[in-house]
N, C-alpha and C positions, 0 to 999 in steps of 0.2 A: 504494500500500500504506500503510495507516494506521501511524503511529508508536505505540509502546507506551503513551505518555501518553494519546493519544486513546482507545485501547482501554480503558484503565483508567477514564477519565472515563465512557465509555459503560457499562462494567460497573457502576460504582458508582451511576450514575443508575438502572440497572435494579434493583440491590439496594435502593435507597431506595424505589422503587415497590413492591417486594415486602415492605417492612416491616423492612428492615435495622436492627439494634439501634443502630448508630452514625449512623443517618439520621433518628431520631425526635426532633423538637424538644421542648423542655421545655414544660410546661403553664403556663397563667397562674398557677396556684397556686404552682408551683415558682419562678416569677419573683418573685411577691410575697414568698415566703419569703426569696429572695435579697436583696430590697430591705431586709428586716428582719434581715439578717446570718446567715441560716440557709442555708448552701449547702456543697456539695462538688462537685469536678470530678475527672475521671479523665484521666490521661495514658496509662494501661494498663488492661486490662480490668476489674479489680476493686478495686484499692486507691485510695482518695481521696488526692489530693495534699495533704501537710501544709500547713496554712494559713501556717505560718511560712516556707514557701518563697516566698510572695508578698510578705509585708509588707503595708503599706497600699496598696490599689489606687486610692484616690481621686486623680483627676487624672492617673494614669499613662497614658502612651500605650502601648497593647498591640496586638501583632500576633498574630492567630490564624493560624498557618501550616499549611495543609492541615487547617483546623479548622472547616470548614463543617458545617452540619447543625442549627444552632439549639440546640446543647446547652451550649457553654461561653461563647460571646460574650454571650448574654443575661445570664448570671450575672455575668460580669465587668463588664458595663455597669451592672447593678444595684448592684454593689459600688463603682461610681464611676469605673471606667476609661473612657478614650476609645479605642474599639475599631476596629480594621481587621481584616477577615478576607480571606484569600486562599485560594482553593480552585479546583480545575480541574473539579469536578463541578457542572454547572448546577443539578441537583436539590438538592444540598447548599446552594447559594447561595440557591435559592428558599426554603428553610426559614429561612435567616437573615432574608430580607426579610419573610417571613410573621410571624415573631416580632417583629421590629422594628416593623412596622406595627400589629400587635395591641397591643403594649405602649406604642407611641408614643415610641420613642427613635431617635436617629440612630446609624448605623454606616456606616463606609466599606466597601463590598462590592466585591471585585475578583476577576474570574475570571482566574487566572494559573497558569502551570505553574512549580512550584518548582524544576524542573531547569534553568530559565533564570535569568538575573540578575533579582533581585527589583526591581520597579518603584518603588523608594523611594530617597530621598536617603540619604547617609551619616548616621549618628547620629539616625535618625528615631524610634526606639522605646526605651521603658524596659524592656519585657518582651516576650519572644516565647514563646508557648504553642504547642508543636508535638507533638500527640498522635501515636500510632503511625501512621506513613504511609511511613516510609523503605523499608518492605518492598515498596513499589510503585515504587521508584526504583532504577535500575541503579547510579548513582554518587552516594554520599552526601556525600563530602568537600566538593564545591563548595557544597552547601547550608549547611554549617556556616560556610564562609568568607563567604557572603552574609549569614548571620545576624549574624556578627561585625561586618560592615560597617555594617549598618543599625541596630544597637544603639548606644545612647549609652554613654559611659564608665560603668562600674559597672552596666550593664544586665544583665538576667538572661535566660538561655535555659533553658527547661524542655522536656525532650524525653521522649517515650515511644519506646522502641526495641525492635525484635524481635531476640532474640539468636541466631536461626537454627535453634533446635531444632525449630520447627514444620516445617522443610524436611527433617528428618533421614530420614523414612521415605517411600517411594514411596506407601504406603497406610498411614495411621495404624492401621487395624484389622488389618493384616498386617505385623508388625514384623520380618519375615524378610529384607526387601530394603531396603538403605540407599541413599540418594541420594549421589552424589558432589558435593562442594562445590567451588566455589560453585554454588548453585542459580541458574541464569541462563537463562531461556527464550529469550533472544535468541541464545545461543550453543549451547544444547542442545535440539535438536528434540524429543526424547522428553519433556523437562521441559515444554516448551511445549504439547505435545499433551495432557499430563496436566492442565495448568491449563485448557486450552480445554474438555476433557471435563467438568471439574468447575465450569465457569463461574467461575473464580477470578481472572480478569483476568491481568495480567502481574506476577508477584511475583518478588522477588530476595532471596537470603540475604546477610547482611552480618556480618562478624566484629566483635568488640569493638575490634580494632585499627583498623578503618575508622571505627567509630562513636564510641568513647571517644577513641581516638587522633586521629580527625578533628577532634573538638572542641578537643583540646589543641593540635594543629597550627595550628588557626585562630587560637589565641591565648587561648582560654578557660581559666579555672581551675575545675576541678570542685570543688564544695562538698558535694554530697549525692547519694545514690542509694539506690534500693531495687529489689527484684525483685518480679515478679508472675507469676501463672499465666494460662492461657487463660480461666479462669472456667467451662469445661465441657470434656468430652471425656476421653479416656484419660490424657493428660499431666496435666491438671488433677487428675484423680482420684488420681494418684500424686504430687501436690504438686510437680511438676517446673516450675521457673520457665522461662517462655518469653519474658519481657519484662523490660525494665529502664527505670526512670524516672531521669532525671538532672537535676540543677540545676547550672548553670555560670554564671560571671560574666565579663563582658568587662573586662579590666584594661588 
């Protein structure tokens, strides 16, 4: 029987082949613009990350954690960072290789499962960029602990987090039936059946206690945050935030 991580990798590979928004690599023109200092990146669906969250990227060792797809790493490379990307989807990593080969830069590409210990030495990175992906992981606190370990002193962790509201309704179009939290398809057969029916992979709700509290427990100091919507759908139309972006520092 496949573990949920492999199910998610296969699901995301299929989404990429179908034209998934978060699996479309940037164009050559976008890369050139980034080389000229004109760029934005997303941790959550719609709001660009403030540039001041990064500081200067020149020479910084940057880890894109579950950040494959050829969207952010090319931009960070163009801005001068030395990039490593770790993702469990082979198709997302193929996109990283494609852009790197097209633009002629080096990047360290690793297929890895972020639910396992990260394959890096302590104090390896200056910055970790971790877009929304914790919703595909059952336990998030170990991820924050590993991020803390592999970051250098004063290193920065940037995270996109799902706040759980997307799991509130059994069917978003029929808001008469609420889901019981936590949403965990490994423990709730009905929730798993719904995800399988919708081809949504294995997804999990997480509380802010787990996600913000998990960063603080790992030793991080939270410095900034903002909220964001889905970018489309009923909840977006009602301006209901479903995501959070956070900036934290290793002290």
